[in-house]
N, CA and C atoms as an extended XYZ file, in Angstrom:
510
Properties=species:S:1:pos:R:3:atomname:S:1:resname:S:1:resid:I:1 pbc="F F F"
N        51.153      -26.319      -38.909 N   MET     1
C        50.017      -26.462      -37.908 CA  MET     1
C        49.262      -24.871      -37.721 C   MET     1
N        48.319      -24.756      -37.631 N   GLY     2
C        47.816      -23.420      -37.324 CA  GLY     2
C        47.548      -23.217      -35.677 C   GLY     2
N        47.130      -22.242      -35.298 N   ALA     3
C        47.563      -21.891      -33.777 CA  ALA     3
C        46.756      -22.615      -33.191 C   ALA     3
N        45.279      -22.900      -33.856 N   SER     4
C        44.439      -23.331      -32.748 CA  SER     4
C        43.995      -24.693      -32.900 C   SER     4
N        44.828      -24.832      -33.759 N   ALA     5
C        45.065      -26.822      -33.655 CA  ALA     5
C        46.084      -26.989      -32.636 C   ALA     5
N        46.788      -26.444      -32.522 N   ARG     6
C        48.285      -26.537      -30.951 CA  ARG     6
C        47.223      -26.226      -29.855 C   ARG     6
N        45.902      -25.622      -29.376 N   LEU     7
C        45.345      -25.425      -28.499 CA  LEU     7
C        44.743      -26.684      -28.105 C   LEU     7
N        44.104      -27.703      -28.905 N   LEU     8
C        43.602      -28.621      -28.899 CA  LEU     8
C        44.554      -29.660      -28.522 C   LEU     8
N        43.270      -30.215      -27.623 N   PRO     9
C        44.155      -31.554      -26.509 CA  PRO     9
C        44.260      -32.876      -28.032 C   PRO     9
N        45.182      -34.021      -27.989 N   PRO    10
C        45.204      -34.814      -29.129 CA  PRO    10
C        44.158      -35.466      -28.753 C   PRO    10
N        43.620      -36.529      -30.310 N   LEU    11
C        42.475      -37.003      -30.230 CA  LEU    11
C        42.974      -38.532      -29.781 C   LEU    11
N        41.700      -39.458      -28.094 N   PRO    12
C        42.548      -40.385      -28.217 CA  PRO    12
C        42.835      -41.371      -28.900 C   PRO    12
N        43.704      -42.350      -28.847 N   ARG    13
C        44.471      -43.476      -29.932 CA  ARG    13
C        43.576      -44.798      -29.753 C   ARG    13
N        42.710      -44.582      -28.580 N   LYS    14
C        42.262      -45.963      -28.084 CA  LYS    14
C        41.039      -45.600      -27.878 C   LYS    14
N        40.018      -47.065      -27.783 N   ALA    15
C        38.325      -46.655      -28.144 CA  ALA    15
C        37.893      -46.222      -27.661 C   ALA    15
N        37.134      -45.159      -27.834 N   PRO    16
C        36.549      -44.074      -27.474 CA  PRO    16
C        35.739      -45.160      -25.667 C   PRO    16
N        35.583      -44.067      -24.837 N   THR    17
C        35.272      -44.994      -22.957 CA  THR    17
C        33.811      -44.582      -23.725 C   THR    17
N        33.113      -44.631      -22.212 N   GLU    18
C        31.388      -44.818      -22.397 CA  GLU    18
C        31.119      -43.630      -22.166 C   GLU    18
N        32.346      -42.806      -21.580 N   GLU    19
C        31.554      -41.208      -21.236 CA  GLU    19
C        31.983      -40.563      -22.840 C   GLU    19
N        32.859      -40.689      -23.661 N   VAL    20
C        33.201      -40.270      -24.821 CA  VAL    20
C        31.651      -40.904      -25.471 C   VAL    20
N        31.625      -41.743      -25.458 N   ALA    21
C        30.431      -42.535      -26.763 CA  ALA    21
C        29.373      -41.671      -26.278 C   ALA    21
N        28.942      -41.375      -24.450 N   LEU    22
C        27.665      -40.438      -24.595 CA  LEU    22
C        27.887      -38.924      -24.479 C   LEU    22
N        28.783      -38.560      -24.766 N   TRP    23
C        29.413      -37.063      -25.040 CA  TRP    23
C        28.515      -37.623      -26.957 C   TRP    23
N        29.143      -38.184      -27.260 N   GLY    24
C        29.152      -37.874      -29.283 CA  GLY    24
C        27.708      -38.361      -29.374 C   GLY    24
N        27.364      -39.586      -28.527 N   SER    25
C        25.421      -39.703      -28.749 CA  SER    25
C        24.730      -38.316      -28.857 C   SER    25
N        24.792      -37.875      -27.318 N   LEU    26
C        24.368      -36.379      -27.193 CA  LEU    26
C        24.782      -35.941      -28.055 C   LEU    26
N        25.713      -35.038      -28.321 N   VAL    27
C        26.085      -34.168      -29.514 CA  VAL    27
C        25.050      -34.312      -30.766 C   VAL    27
N        24.714      -35.819      -30.766 N   SER    28
C        24.709      -36.092      -32.346 CA  SER    28
C        22.898      -36.120      -32.354 C   SER    28
N        22.404      -36.725      -30.925 N   VAL    29
C        21.208      -36.185      -31.240 CA  VAL    29
C        20.785      -34.940      -30.620 C   VAL    29
N        21.270      -34.011      -30.328 N   THR    30
C        20.963      -32.579      -29.791 CA  THR    30
C        20.782      -32.171      -31.444 C   THR    30
N        22.105      -32.296      -32.352 N   ARG    31
C        22.051      -31.550      -34.094 CA  ARG    31
C        20.895      -32.035      -34.327 C   ARG    31
N        20.242      -33.312      -34.499 N   SER    32
C        19.515      -33.668      -35.112 CA  SER    32
C        18.017      -33.274      -34.953 C   SER    32
N        18.122      -33.122      -33.339 N   LEU    33
C        16.706      -32.441      -32.549 CA  LEU    33
C        16.447      -31.088      -33.359 C   LEU    33
N        17.756      -30.145      -33.335 N   PHE    34
C        17.676      -28.958      -33.778 CA  PHE    34
C        17.518      -28.108      -34.837 C   PHE    34
N        18.047      -29.737      -36.089 N   ARG    35
C        17.765      -29.662      -37.194 CA  ARG    35
C        15.941      -29.491      -37.220 C   ARG    35
N        15.540      -31.013      -36.496 N   HIS    36
C        14.366      -30.887      -36.688 CA  HIS    36
C        13.415      -29.827      -36.144 C   HIS    36
N        14.135      -29.295      -34.941 N   LEU    37
C        12.795      -27.794      -34.422 CA  LEU    37
C        13.493      -26.451      -34.999 C   LEU    37
N        13.980      -26.569      -36.250 N   GLN    38
C        14.667      -25.211      -37.091 CA  GLN    38
C        13.683      -25.024      -38.221 C   GLN    38
N        13.771      -26.560      -38.420 N   HIS    39
C        12.548      -26.979      -39.458 CA  HIS    39
C        11.666      -26.867      -39.480 C   HIS    39
N        10.762      -27.092      -38.213 N   ASP    40
C         8.931      -26.544      -37.738 CA  ASP    40
C         9.260      -25.374      -37.736 C   ASP    40
N        10.057      -24.796      -37.004 N   LEU    41
C         9.985      -23.442      -37.216 CA  LEU    41
C         9.754      -23.093      -37.974 C   LEU    41
N        10.541      -22.747      -39.139 N   ARG    42
C        10.688      -22.417      -40.648 CA  ARG    42
C         9.374      -22.630      -41.279 C   ARG    42
N         8.679      -23.492      -41.052 N   ARG    43
C         7.512      -23.871      -41.699 CA  ARG    43
C         6.389      -22.722      -40.857 C   ARG    43
N         6.646      -22.912      -39.285 N   ALA    44
C         6.449      -21.515      -38.698 CA  ALA    44
C         5.962      -19.847      -38.873 C   ALA    44
N         7.176      -19.794      -40.110 N   GLY    45
C         8.024      -17.636      -39.854 CA  GLY    45
C         8.571      -17.848      -38.895 C   GLY    45
N         9.344      -18.508      -37.978 N   VAL    46
C         9.808      -18.005      -36.527 CA  VAL    46
C        11.069      -18.187      -36.869 C   VAL    46
N        12.266      -17.757      -35.657 N   SER    47
C        13.360      -18.417      -35.656 CA  SER    47
C        13.133      -19.199      -33.996 C   SER    47
N        14.449      -19.692      -34.062 N   VAL    48
C        14.689      -20.042      -32.664 CA  VAL    48
C        15.063      -19.163      -31.733 C   VAL    48
N        15.382      -17.474      -31.837 N   GLN    49
C        15.426      -16.674      -30.623 CA  GLN    49
C        13.682      -16.321      -30.206 C   GLN    49
N        13.583      -16.195      -32.026 N   GLN    50
C        11.813      -16.572      -31.438 CA  GLN    50
C        10.677      -16.846      -30.959 C   GLN    50
N        11.195      -18.489      -31.293 N   TYR    51
C        10.493      -19.569      -30.497 CA  TYR    51
C        10.922      -19.078      -28.702 C   TYR    51
N        11.778      -19.066      -28.532 N   TRP    52
C        11.575      -19.078      -27.082 CA  TRP    52
C        11.442      -17.571      -26.682 C   TRP    52
N        11.193      -16.146      -27.728 N   VAL    53
C        10.326      -15.434      -27.016 CA  VAL    53
C         9.118      -15.785      -26.581 C   VAL    53
N         8.592      -16.555      -27.691 N   LEU    54
C         7.218      -17.523      -28.078 CA  LEU    54
C         6.835      -18.272      -26.588 C   LEU    54
N         7.619      -18.574      -26.533 N   LEU    55
C         7.771      -20.084      -24.606 CA  LEU    55
C         7.720      -19.245      -24.047 C   LEU    55
N         8.336      -18.343      -23.193 N   CYS    56
C         8.867      -17.425      -22.429 CA  CYS    56
C         7.512      -16.688      -21.991 C   CYS    56
N         6.437      -16.232      -23.304 N   LEU    57
C         5.662      -15.258      -22.865 CA  LEU    57
C         4.534      -16.806      -22.684 C   LEU    57
N         4.299      -17.768      -23.236 N   ASP    58
C         3.748      -18.877      -22.561 CA  ASP    58
C         3.394      -19.365      -21.280 C   ASP    58
N         4.822      -19.209      -20.826 N   VAL    59
C         4.882      -19.452      -19.155 CA  VAL    59
C         4.633      -18.647      -18.721 C   VAL    59
N         4.574      -17.161      -18.717 N   HIS    60
C         4.902      -16.735      -17.629 CA  HIS    60
C         3.774      -15.140      -18.057 C   HIS    60
N         3.432      -15.193      -19.582 N   GLY    61
C         2.418      -14.416      -19.709 CA  GLY    61
C         2.855      -12.760      -19.772 C   GLY    61
N         2.309      -12.213      -19.854 N   PRO    62
C         2.537      -11.083      -20.503 CA  PRO    62
C         4.372      -10.172      -20.023 C   PRO    62
N         5.481       -9.856      -20.387 N   LEU    63
C         6.294       -9.309      -20.207 CA  LEU    63
C         6.652       -8.313      -20.868 C   LEU    63
N         7.725       -7.804      -20.403 N   THR    64
C         8.129       -6.407      -20.939 CA  THR    64
C         9.196       -6.432      -21.875 C   THR    64
N         9.596       -6.048      -22.549 N   ALA    65
C        10.874       -6.034      -23.582 CA  ALA    65
C        11.995       -6.473      -22.633 C   ALA    65
N        12.117       -5.195      -21.603 N   GLY    66
C        13.619       -5.529      -20.801 CA  GLY    66
C        13.808       -6.682      -20.283 C   GLY    66
N        12.770       -7.155      -19.533 N   LYS    67
C        12.444       -8.911      -19.188 CA  LYS    67
C        12.853      -10.044      -20.209 C   LYS    67
N        12.147       -9.748      -21.528 N   LEU    68
C        12.687      -10.716      -22.512 CA  LEU    68
C        14.146      -10.838      -22.478 C   LEU    68
N        14.918       -9.584      -22.942 N   SER    69
C        16.175       -9.322      -23.197 CA  SER    69
C        17.015      -10.040      -21.898 C   SER    69
N        16.121       -9.885      -20.736 N   GLN    70
C        17.537       -9.932      -19.182 CA  GLN    70
C        17.243      -11.651      -19.406 C   GLN    70
N        15.966      -12.022      -19.468 N   TRP    71
C        16.336      -13.643      -20.005 CA  TRP    71
C        15.970      -14.239      -20.693 C   TRP    71
N        16.480      -13.909      -22.229 N   LEU    72
C        17.100      -14.481      -23.341 CA  LEU    72
C        18.798      -14.045      -23.424 C   LEU    72
N        19.076      -13.188      -22.422 N   GLU    73
C        21.123      -12.275      -22.791 CA  GLU    73
C        20.851      -12.059      -23.549 C   GLU    73
N        20.072      -11.733      -24.576 N   VAL    74
C        20.210      -10.542      -26.059 CA  VAL    74
C        20.106       -9.229      -25.367 C   VAL    74
N        20.593       -7.972      -26.542 N   THR    75
C        20.181       -7.099      -26.014 CA  THR    75
C        18.664       -6.405      -26.372 C   THR    75
N        18.275       -5.292      -25.636 N   LEU    76
C        17.193       -5.091      -25.730 CA  LEU    76
C        16.723       -4.580      -27.563 C   LEU    76
N        17.433       -3.701      -28.136 N   PRO    77
C        17.219       -3.891      -29.616 CA  PRO    77
C        16.892       -5.769      -30.273 C   PRO    77
N        17.451       -6.430      -30.245 N   THR    78
C        17.356       -7.386      -30.547 CA  THR    78
C        16.342       -8.195      -30.246 C   THR    78
N        15.483       -7.644      -29.340 N   VAL    79
C        14.381       -8.178      -28.655 CA  VAL    79
C        12.600       -7.719      -29.162 C   VAL    79
N        13.415       -6.245      -29.391 N   THR    80
C        12.280       -5.052      -30.150 CA  THR    80
C        12.402       -6.095      -31.732 C   THR    80
N        13.691       -6.390      -32.553 N   GLY    81
C        13.617       -6.654      -33.991 CA  GLY    81
C        12.915       -8.384      -33.525 C   GLY    81
N        13.125       -8.433      -32.324 N   ILE    82
C        11.907      -10.284      -32.437 CA  ILE    82
C        10.643       -9.916      -32.171 C   ILE    82
N        10.352       -9.074      -31.915 N   THR    83
C         8.785       -8.816      -31.610 CA  THR    83
C         8.205       -7.841      -32.426 C   THR    83
N         9.003       -7.068      -33.249 N   ASP    84
C         8.705       -6.965      -34.245 CA  ASP    84
C         8.339       -7.871      -35.150 C   ASP    84
N         8.906       -8.672      -35.711 N   HIS    85
C         8.618      -10.077      -36.742 CA  HIS    85
C         7.731      -10.558      -36.367 C   HIS    85
N         7.655      -11.155      -35.281 N   LEU    86
C         6.422      -11.838      -34.221 CA  LEU    86
C         5.016      -11.149      -34.349 C   LEU    86
N         5.185      -10.002      -34.036 N   GLU    87
C         3.907       -9.120      -34.116 CA  GLU    87
C         3.239       -8.909      -35.757 C   GLU    87
N         4.234       -8.775      -36.471 N   SER    88
C         3.945       -8.756      -37.998 CA  SER    88
C         3.545       -9.940      -38.411 C   SER    88
N         3.913      -11.250      -37.423 N   LEU    89
C         3.050      -12.074      -38.264 CA  LEU    89
C         1.465      -12.486      -37.092 C   LEU    89
N         1.146      -11.735      -36.420 N   GLY    90
C         0.605      -11.802      -35.717 CA  GLY    90
C        -0.037      -12.638      -34.475 C   GLY    90
N         1.722      -13.217      -34.020 N   TYR    91
C         1.729      -14.042      -33.336 CA  TYR    91
C         1.761      -13.037      -31.645 C   TYR    91
N         2.574      -12.047      -31.288 N   VAL    92
C         2.443      -11.666      -30.226 CA  VAL    92
C         1.975      -10.235      -30.418 C   VAL    92
N         1.090       -8.980      -29.090 N   GLN    93
C         0.587       -7.721      -29.516 CA  GLN    93
C         1.765       -7.080      -28.479 C   GLN    93
N         1.480       -5.822      -28.859 N   ARG    94
C         2.319       -4.780      -27.309 CA  ARG    94
C         1.277       -4.073      -26.882 C   ARG    94
N         0.980       -3.825      -25.580 N   SER    95
C        -0.032       -3.195      -24.875 CA  SER    95
C         1.034       -2.539      -23.436 C   SER    95
N        -0.095       -1.066      -23.553 N   PRO    96
C         0.260       -0.022      -22.112 CA  PRO    96
C         0.467       -1.333      -21.291 C   PRO    96
N         1.192       -1.238      -20.222 N   ALA    97
C         0.906       -2.095      -18.873 CA  ALA    97
C         0.173       -1.135      -18.082 C   ALA    97
N        -1.089       -2.390      -17.419 N   PRO    98
C        -1.891       -1.479      -16.936 CA  PRO    98
C        -1.429       -0.334      -15.183 C   PRO    98
N        -0.789       -1.062      -15.468 N   GLU    99
C        -0.135       -0.279      -13.744 CA  GLU    99
C         0.617        1.129      -13.638 C   GLU    99
N         1.419        1.015      -15.357 N   ASP   100
C         1.968        1.931      -16.061 CA  ASP   100
C         1.828        2.110      -16.970 C   ASP   100
N         1.416        3.484      -17.924 N   ARG   101
C         1.212        2.957      -19.349 CA  ARG   101
C         2.279        2.911      -19.692 C   ARG   101
N         3.818        3.903      -19.247 N   ARG   102
C         5.017        4.057      -20.390 CA  ARG   102
C         5.558        2.615      -20.283 C   ARG   102
N         5.420        1.527      -19.784 N   ARG   103
C         5.503        0.461      -20.042 CA  ARG   103
C         5.243       -0.605      -20.870 C   ARG   103
N         5.723       -0.817      -21.425 N   VAL   104
C         4.734       -2.060      -22.692 CA  VAL   104
C         4.810       -3.137      -22.547 C   VAL   104
N         3.786       -4.094      -22.481 N   LEU   105
C         3.915       -5.400      -22.341 CA  LEU   105
C         3.840       -5.830      -23.369 C   LEU   105
N         4.983       -7.510      -24.107 N   VAL   106
C         4.209       -7.702      -24.725 CA  VAL   106
C         3.610       -9.296      -24.448 C   VAL   106
N         2.407       -9.681      -25.133 N   ARG   107
C         1.750      -10.648      -24.753 CA  ARG   107
C         1.551      -11.652      -26.303 C   ARG   107
N         1.553      -12.875      -25.936 N   LEU   108
C         0.754      -13.508      -27.372 CA  LEU   108
C        -0.520      -13.509      -27.360 C   LEU   108
N        -0.745      -13.719      -28.623 N   THR   109
C        -2.236      -13.403      -29.392 CA  THR   109
C        -2.605      -14.827      -29.177 C   THR   109
N        -3.851      -14.474      -29.423 N   PRO   110
C        -4.928      -16.209      -30.083 CA  PRO   110
C        -3.908      -16.974      -30.778 C   PRO   110
N        -3.744      -16.367      -31.956 N   LYS   111
C        -2.642      -16.764      -32.824 CA  LYS   111
C        -1.439      -17.911      -32.346 C   LYS   111
N        -0.919      -16.793      -32.009 N   GLY   112
C         0.300      -17.182      -31.665 CA  GLY   112
C         0.345      -18.291      -30.842 C   GLY   112
N        -0.659      -18.071      -29.593 N   MET   113
C        -1.158      -19.456      -28.896 CA  MET   113
C        -1.069      -20.868      -29.746 C   MET   113
N        -2.479      -20.583      -30.480 N   ARG   114
C        -2.144      -21.758      -31.211 CA  ARG   114
C        -1.435      -22.242      -32.199 C   ARG   114
N        -0.354      -22.023      -32.619 N   THR   115
C         0.969      -21.955      -33.453 CA  THR   115
C         1.762      -22.512      -31.949 C   THR   115
N         1.998      -21.869      -31.210 N   LEU   116
C         2.739      -22.939      -29.577 CA  LEU   116
C         2.318      -24.011      -29.953 C   LEU   116
N         0.880      -24.256      -29.519 N   ARG   117
C         0.397      -25.926      -29.606 CA  ARG   117
C         0.309      -26.670      -30.548 C   ARG   117
N         0.400      -26.429      -32.133 N   ALA   118
C         0.874      -27.328      -32.757 CA  ALA   118
C         2.028      -27.386      -33.045 C   ALA   118
N         2.762      -26.611      -32.541 N   LEU   119
C         4.331      -27.023      -32.885 CA  LEU   119
C         4.282      -28.078      -31.644 C   LEU   119
N         4.217      -27.693      -30.272 N   HIS   120
C         3.919      -28.423      -29.170 CA  HIS   120
C         3.750      -30.120      -29.600 C   HIS   120
N         1.928      -30.061      -30.121 N   LEU   121
C         1.762      -31.285      -30.454 CA  LEU   121
C         3.012      -32.439      -31.659 C   LEU   121
N         2.941      -31.556      -32.918 N   HIS   122
C         4.156      -31.763      -33.411 CA  HIS   122
C         5.337      -32.365      -32.732 C   HIS   122
N         5.683      -31.981      -31.946 N   HIS   123
C         7.264      -32.421      -30.828 CA  HIS   123
C         6.577      -33.688      -30.221 C   HIS   123
N         5.467      -33.788      -29.643 N   ALA   124
C         4.829      -34.894      -28.754 CA  ALA   124
C         4.665      -36.094      -29.640 C   ALA   124
N         4.366      -35.786      -30.619 N   ASP   125
C         4.647      -36.771      -31.955 CA  ASP   125
C         5.978      -37.587      -31.720 C   ASP   125
N         6.888      -36.210      -32.226 N   ILE   126
C         7.787      -37.100      -32.775 CA  ILE   126
C         8.582      -37.835      -30.731 C   ILE   126
N         8.328      -37.689      -30.099 N   GLY   127
C         8.981      -37.875      -28.920 CA  GLY   127
C         8.600      -38.940      -28.778 C   GLY   127
N         7.143      -39.616      -29.063 N   ARG   128
C         6.596      -41.044      -29.172 CA  ARG   128
C         7.148      -42.051      -30.146 C   ARG   128
N         7.324      -41.714      -31.426 N   ASP   129
C         8.120      -42.424      -32.238 CA  ASP   129
C         9.326      -42.658      -31.498 C   ASP   129
N         9.927      -41.505      -31.500 N   LEU   130
C        10.978      -41.926      -30.608 CA  LEU   130
C        11.194      -42.685      -29.337 C   LEU   130
N        10.346      -42.497      -28.638 N   SER   131
C        10.069      -43.509      -28.039 CA  SER   131
C         9.749      -44.877      -27.567 C   SER   131
N         9.550      -45.470      -28.863 N   GLN   132
C         9.240      -46.459      -29.390 CA  GLN   132
C        10.880      -47.276      -29.946 C   GLN   132
N        11.612      -46.649      -30.251 N   LEU   133
C        13.050      -47.121      -29.672 CA  LEU   133
C        13.743      -47.677      -28.655 C   LEU   133
N        12.613      -47.370      -27.654 N   VAL   134
C        13.598      -48.164      -26.203 CA  VAL   134
C        12.452      -48.652      -25.896 C   VAL   134
N        12.609      -49.622      -25.501 N   PRO   135
C        12.120      -51.143      -24.719 CA  PRO   135
C        11.555      -49.833      -23.514 C   PRO   135
N         9.992      -50.645      -23.471 N   ASP   136
C         8.909      -50.346      -22.083 CA  ASP   136
C        10.016      -49.846      -20.673 C   ASP   136
N        10.941      -51.255      -20.633 N   GLU   137
C        11.248      -51.292      -19.087 CA  GLU   137
C        12.656      -50.500      -19.246 C   GLU   137
N        13.240      -49.880      -19.948 N   GLU   138
C        14.383      -48.997      -19.878 CA  GLU   138
C        13.952      -47.449      -20.347 C   GLU   138
N        12.389      -47.364      -20.711 N   ARG   139
C        12.314      -45.834      -21.062 CA  ARG   139
C        12.276      -44.821      -20.303 C   ARG   139
N        11.255      -45.378      -18.611 N   ALA   140
C        11.358      -44.200      -17.607 CA  ALA   140
C        13.093      -43.697      -17.397 C   ALA   140
N        13.374      -44.989      -16.936 N   GLU   141
C        15.173      -44.440      -16.246 CA  GLU   141
C        16.046      -44.052      -17.312 C   GLU   141
N        15.870      -44.034      -18.594 N   LEU   142
C        16.524      -43.109      -19.706 CA  LEU   142
C        15.611      -42.014      -19.958 C   LEU   142
N        14.717      -41.355      -19.279 N   THR   143
C        13.735      -40.041      -19.630 CA  THR   143
C        14.772      -39.799      -18.053 C   THR   143
N        14.338      -40.154      -16.629 N   ARG   144
C        15.165      -39.757      -15.346 CA  ARG   144
C        17.051      -39.397      -15.760 C   ARG   144
N        17.177      -40.343      -16.865 N   ALA   145
C        19.035      -39.417      -16.784 CA  ALA   145
C        18.816      -38.589      -17.619 C   ALA   145
N        18.050      -38.252      -19.027 N   LEU   146
C        18.129      -36.939      -19.520 CA  LEU   146
C        17.333      -35.870      -19.385 C   LEU   146
N        17.078      -36.041      -17.982 N   VAL   147
C        16.486      -34.916      -17.384 CA  VAL   147
C        17.127      -34.125      -16.268 C   VAL   147
N        18.405      -35.334      -16.094 N   ARG   148
C        19.370      -35.143      -15.149 CA  ARG   148
C        19.984      -34.518      -15.311 C   ARG   148
N        20.801      -34.370      -17.140 N   ILE   149
C        21.272      -34.154      -17.354 CA  ILE   149
C        20.882      -33.152      -17.900 C   ILE   149
N        20.265      -32.578      -18.572 N   ALA   150
C        18.908      -31.167      -19.015 CA  ALA   150
C        19.318      -30.225      -17.647 C   ALA   150
N        19.111      -30.562      -16.720 N   ALA   151
C        18.875      -29.673      -15.678 CA  ALA   151
C        20.252      -30.023      -15.167 C   ALA   151
N        21.405      -30.317      -15.190 N   ARG   152
C        23.084      -30.020      -14.801 CA  ARG   152
C        23.184      -29.279      -16.272 C   ARG   152
N        22.650      -28.865      -17.000 N   LEU   153
C        23.620      -28.738      -18.362 CA  LEU   153
C        22.829      -26.724      -18.125 C   LEU   153
N        21.279      -26.696      -17.646 N   THR   154
C        20.426      -25.505      -17.917 CA  THR   154
C        19.846      -25.535      -16.350 C   THR   154
N        20.511      -25.257      -15.413 N   PRO   155
C        20.072      -25.103      -14.215 CA  PRO   155
C        18.786      -24.078      -13.938 C   PRO   155
N        18.623      -23.009      -14.625 N   ASP   156
C        18.172      -22.298      -14.915 CA  ASP   156
C        16.742      -21.950      -15.781 C   ASP   156
N        16.286      -24.058      -16.051 N   HIS   157
C        15.674      -23.591      -17.256 CA  HIS   157
C        15.515      -23.184      -18.398 C   HIS   157
N        16.598      -23.201      -18.983 N   GLY   158
C        17.054      -22.645      -20.132 CA  GLY   158
C        16.887      -20.649      -20.631 C   GLY   158
N        16.135      -20.489      -21.202 N   PRO   159
C        15.418      -18.741      -21.814 CA  PRO   159
C        15.505      -18.264      -20.927 C   PRO   159
N        14.956      -18.638      -19.641 N   CYS   160
C        14.559      -17.529      -18.362 CA  CYS   160
C        14.575      -18.060      -17.320 C   CYS   160
N        15.913      -17.579      -16.446 N   PRO   161
C        16.862      -17.271      -15.048 CA  PRO   161
C        15.795      -17.384      -13.786 C   PRO   161
N        15.723      -18.561      -13.355 N   GLY   162
C        14.694      -18.365      -12.333 CA  GLY   162
C        13.799      -18.498      -12.611 C   GLY   162
N        13.126      -19.948      -13.738 N   CYS   163
C        11.789      -19.838      -13.799 CA  CYS   163
C        11.144      -20.898      -13.456 C   CYS   163
N        10.451      -20.908      -13.134 N   GLN   164
C         9.198      -22.610      -12.366 CA  GLN   164
C         8.522      -22.761      -13.441 C   GLN   164
N         8.658      -22.430      -14.410 N   GLY   165
C         7.306      -23.350      -15.386 CA  GLY   165
C         7.708      -24.388      -15.899 C   GLY   165
N         8.180      -24.870      -15.821 N   GLU   166
C         8.101      -26.238      -15.972 CA  GLU   166
C         8.346      -27.252      -14.946 C   GLU   166
N         7.823      -28.598      -15.263 N   GLN   167
C         7.323      -28.994      -14.619 CA  GLN   167
C         9.031      -30.260      -14.255 C   GLN   167
N         8.961      -30.597      -12.660 N   ASP   168
C        10.150      -31.130      -12.466 CA  ASP   168
C         9.529      -32.744      -12.703 C   ASP   168
N        10.494      -33.892      -13.665 N   LEU   169
C        10.200      -34.752      -13.572 CA  LEU   169
C        11.164      -35.773      -13.639 C   LEU   169
N        11.887      -35.241      -12.455 N   THR   170
C        13.255      -35.880      -11.421 CA  THR   170
C        12.216      -36.877      -10.635 C   THR   170
């Protein structure tokens, strides 16, 4: 038996509890949604990290690479590489900050905004299709429950801590 196998708790031998079933369902849904997201992003020529940069810029407007690095919790060289790729696609541009020309701001281009809008529309279509699987009388409560779960798991709204850019649906 490997060392890592000894560190894991034994698997339950009885039927899964409701909590275990919820966890398993959330993992399965998350994995499937992530695969869909990756597929859509691949068609747009961007990675998940690059998508987070586009989302942050969409919510907050022009930002420095330092702020993006802080919010995405990646190194400045990583942000530089991400920005280089997005710039080569025409999705972002760099420009000097008006108040201090030594600072460089990264901003979405119209092409970047159109790409994000197309992704959002496609994801809304997927959401509409999936919502048809849940009876009308259960849909609002399911949505509220999932929003509460997301808020607990990502209290700072994902990629940018302290962000108030997302609408509160609770």
